[in-house]
C-alpha positions as CSV (number, residue, x, y, z in Angstrom):
1,X,58.0,187.1,179.2
2,X,58.1,190.8,180.0
3,X,55.0,193.0,180.1
4,X,54.2,194.7,176.7
5,X,54.5,198.5,176.2
6,X,51.0,199.8,177.1
7,X,51.3,202.7,174.6
8,X,51.4,200.3,171.6
9,X,49.4,197.4,173.0
10,X,46.4,198.9,174.7
11,X,43.1,197.2,173.8
12,X,42.1,193.6,173.0
13,X,43.7,191.6,170.2
14,X,41.3,189.5,168.2
15,X,42.6,186.4,166.4
16,X,40.3,185.2,163.6
17,X,41.0,181.6,163.1
18,X,42.3,181.5,166.6
19,X,41.4,177.8,167.2
20,X,44.0,176.7,164.7
21,X,47.7,175.9,165.4
22,X,49.2,179.3,164.6
23,X,46.3,181.3,166.0
24,X,46.2,179.4,169.3
25,X,50.0,179.6,169.6
26,X,50.0,183.4,169.2
27,X,47.1,183.7,171.6
28,X,48.8,181.8,174.4
29,X,52.0,183.8,174.0
30,X,50.1,187.1,174.1
31,X,48.0,186.1,177.1
32,X,51.2,184.9,178.9
33,X,52.6,188.4,178.2
34,X,49.6,190.1,179.8
35,X,47.5,191.0,176.8
36,X,43.7,190.7,176.5
37,X,42.9,188.3,173.6
38,X,39.7,187.2,171.9
39,X,39.8,184.2,169.6
40,X,37.3,183.8,166.8
41,X,35.9,180.8,165.1
42,X,33.0,180.0,162.8
43,X,31.6,178.1,165.8
44,X,31.1,179.8,169.1
45,X,31.2,176.5,170.9
46,X,34.5,175.5,169.2
47,X,36.0,178.9,170.2
48,X,34.9,178.5,173.9
49,X,36.2,174.9,174.0
50,X,39.6,175.9,172.6
51,X,39.8,178.7,175.2
52,X,39.3,176.3,178.0
53,X,42.0,174.0,176.6
54,X,44.5,176.9,176.2
55,X,43.8,178.3,179.7
56,X,44.5,174.8,181.1
57,X,47.7,174.7,179.2
58,X,48.7,178.2,180.3
59,X,47.9,177.6,184.0
60,X,49.4,180.4,186.2
61,X,51.1,182.0,183.2
62,X,47.7,183.4,182.0
63,X,48.5,187.0,183.0
64,X,46.1,188.5,180.5
65,X,42.5,187.4,179.6
66,X,41.3,185.0,177.0
67,X,37.8,184.5,175.6
68,X,36.2,182.9,172.6
69,X,33.5,184.4,170.2
70,X,32.2,183.8,166.7
71,X,34.4,185.4,164.1
72,X,32.3,188.6,163.5
73,X,31.9,189.3,167.2
74,X,35.6,188.6,167.9
75,X,36.5,191.1,165.1
76,X,34.2,193.7,166.6
77,X,35.8,193.2,170.0
78,X,39.4,193.6,168.9
79,X,41.3,196.8,168.6
80,X,43.9,194.9,166.5
81,X,42.6,192.0,164.4
82,X,44.9,189.1,163.5
83,X,43.9,186.8,160.6
84,X,45.3,183.2,160.8
85,X,43.2,181.2,158.4
86,X,44.1,179.0,155.4
87,X,44.2,180.8,152.1
88,X,41.2,178.7,150.9
89,X,39.1,180.5,153.6
90,X,40.8,183.9,153.2
91,X,38.3,185.8,151.1
92,X,35.2,184.4,152.7
93,X,36.5,185.2,156.2
94,X,37.5,188.8,155.2
95,X,34.0,189.3,153.7
96,X,32.5,188.1,157.0
97,X,34.4,190.6,159.2
98,X,34.8,193.5,156.7
99,X,32.3,195.7,158.6
100,X,33.7,195.0,162.0
101,X,37.3,195.9,161.1
102,X,36.9,199.3,159.6
103,X,39.2,201.9,161.2
104,X,41.4,199.1,162.6
105,X,44.7,197.4,162.0
106,X,44.3,193.9,160.4
107,X,47.4,191.7,160.7
108,X,47.2,189.2,157.8
109,X,49.3,186.0,158.5
110,X,47.9,184.2,155.5
111,X,50.2,182.3,153.1
112,X,48.7,181.5,149.6
113,X,49.9,177.9,149.5
114,X,48.6,175.7,146.7
115,X,48.2,172.0,147.5
116,X,49.3,169.4,146.8
117,X,52.9,170.8,146.6
118,X,53.0,173.4,149.3
119,X,56.8,173.7,148.9
120,X,56.4,175.7,145.7
121,X,55.8,179.5,145.9
122,X,52.4,180.4,144.6
123,X,51.5,184.0,143.6
124,X,47.8,184.7,144.0
125,X,46.0,187.0,141.5
126,X,46.3,190.0,143.8
127,X,50.1,189.7,144.1
128,X,49.9,188.5,147.8
129,X,47.3,187.5,150.3
130,X,47.9,190.7,152.2
131,X,47.4,192.9,149.1
132,X,44.2,191.0,148.4
133,X,43.0,191.7,151.9
134,X,43.7,195.4,151.6
135,X,41.8,195.5,148.3
136,X,38.8,193.8,149.7
137,X,38.7,195.6,153.1
138,X,39.3,199.1,151.6
139,X,41.2,202.2,152.6
140,X,39.5,202.4,156.0
141,X,41.6,199.4,157.2
142,X,45.4,199.4,157.7
143,X,46.5,195.9,156.6
144,X,49.9,194.7,157.9
145,X,51.5,191.4,156.8
146,X,53.4,189.5,159.5
147,X,54.0,186.1,161.2
148,X,53.9,184.0,158.0
149,X,57.3,182.4,158.5
150,X,56.9,181.5,162.2
151,X,56.5,177.8,163.0
152,X,53.1,177.0,164.7
153,X,54.9,174.1,166.4
154,X,57.3,176.5,168.1
155,X,54.6,179.0,169.0
156,X,52.6,176.5,171.0
157,X,55.6,175.4,173.1
158,X,55.8,178.3,175.5
159,X,59.1,177.0,176.9
160,X,60.8,177.0,173.5
161,X,62.6,179.8,171.7
162,X,60.7,180.5,168.5
163,X,64.0,181.2,166.8
164,X,62.5,183.1,163.9
165,X,62.4,186.8,163.1
166,X,59.2,188.4,162.0
167,X,59.2,190.5,158.8
168,X,56.5,193.2,159.0
169,X,55.1,194.8,155.8
170,X,52.5,197.5,155.6
171,X,51.9,200.9,154.0
172,X,51.4,202.6,157.4
173,X,54.5,202.9,159.5
174,X,52.6,203.4,162.8
175,X,50.6,200.3,162.2
176,X,53.8,198.3,161.5
177,X,55.3,199.6,164.7
178,X,52.3,198.3,166.7
179,X,52.7,194.9,165.1
180,X,56.4,194.8,165.9
181,X,55.4,195.4,169.5
182,X,53.0,192.4,169.3
183,X,55.8,190.2,167.9
184,X,58.1,191.3,170.7
185,X,55.5,190.7,173.3
186,X,55.3,187.1,172.0
187,X,59.1,186.7,172.4
188,X,60.2,187.3,168.9
189,X,62.3,189.9,167.2
190,X,60.6,191.8,164.4
191,X,61.7,194.2,161.6
192,X,60.1,196.9,159.4
193,X,60.2,195.2,156.0
194,X,58.7,197.9,153.8
195,X,55.4,198.4,152.1
196,X,52.6,195.9,151.8
197,X,53.7,194.9,148.3
198,X,56.8,193.4,149.8
199,X,54.5,190.8,151.5
200,X,54.8,188.8,148.3
201,X,58.3,187.9,149.2
202,X,57.6,187.2,152.9
203,X,54.6,185.0,152.1
204,X,56.7,183.1,149.5
205,X,59.4,182.4,152.0
206,X,57.0,180.1,153.9
207,X,56.9,177.6,151.0
208,X,60.7,177.6,151.0
209,X,60.8,176.9,154.8
210,X,58.2,174.1,154.4
211,X,60.5,172.6,151.8
212,X,63.5,172.9,154.2
213,X,61.5,171.3,157.0
214,X,60.6,168.4,154.7
215,X,64.1,167.9,153.4
216,X,65.8,168.0,156.8
217,X,63.0,166.4,158.8
218,X,62.5,169.5,161.0
219,X,59.3,171.2,162.3
220,X,60.6,174.7,163.0
221,X,62.8,176.2,160.2
222,X,62.9,180.0,160.5
223,X,64.7,183.1,159.3
224,X,67.1,185.5,161.0
225,X,68.1,189.0,160.0
226,X,71.8,189.4,160.6
227,X,74.5,192.1,160.6
228,X,72.0,194.9,161.4
229,X,72.5,197.1,164.4
230,X,69.2,197.7,166.2
231,X,68.5,201.4,166.8
232,X,64.9,201.1,168.0
């Protein structure tokens, strides 16, 4: 992977829920790209143990740094904070880190799936998980929605092409631009996808992709934006 643009990706990236499949996949790809990453967990021991496992898997590809901390400490340490927790833990986790993320970008990867049938689109009371995050965290935080449609299975295989574009929604264009740079550092193509309210569509696509995976016995269904000329 190429080194990330330092102007957009200076400072540590904290991944809250970083011991899970999606969080650890993003963490490994960003560390391989030379970023400094902090993973957060409810348990400090679990975070540190997962860091050791990921570093062993990365081997010489660990060009950046990786460390594990409890959620609140990880959020305080990150310049950009990425949330990769199940929707059931969404509100409680946000309340736990609300003080530590003021003035920062929070990238919400959460999808409001509703078991037992996670192939059906579920709209939460706030419209989308990302909009609920913005309402809870307040105007001092720039919430950006991204990475919901990316297969965790693909992320964790550093030798594989993720083969999924990233749709980036948020009300602050500069914040979206930084998240696009994060996606590109992890080897993915990303697109400005409009304001935060558009996250309702992006989050809903995940249920559709899960259904496609189930129907066609796949683990990595993704999306591509076609017929658009990239101009930057």
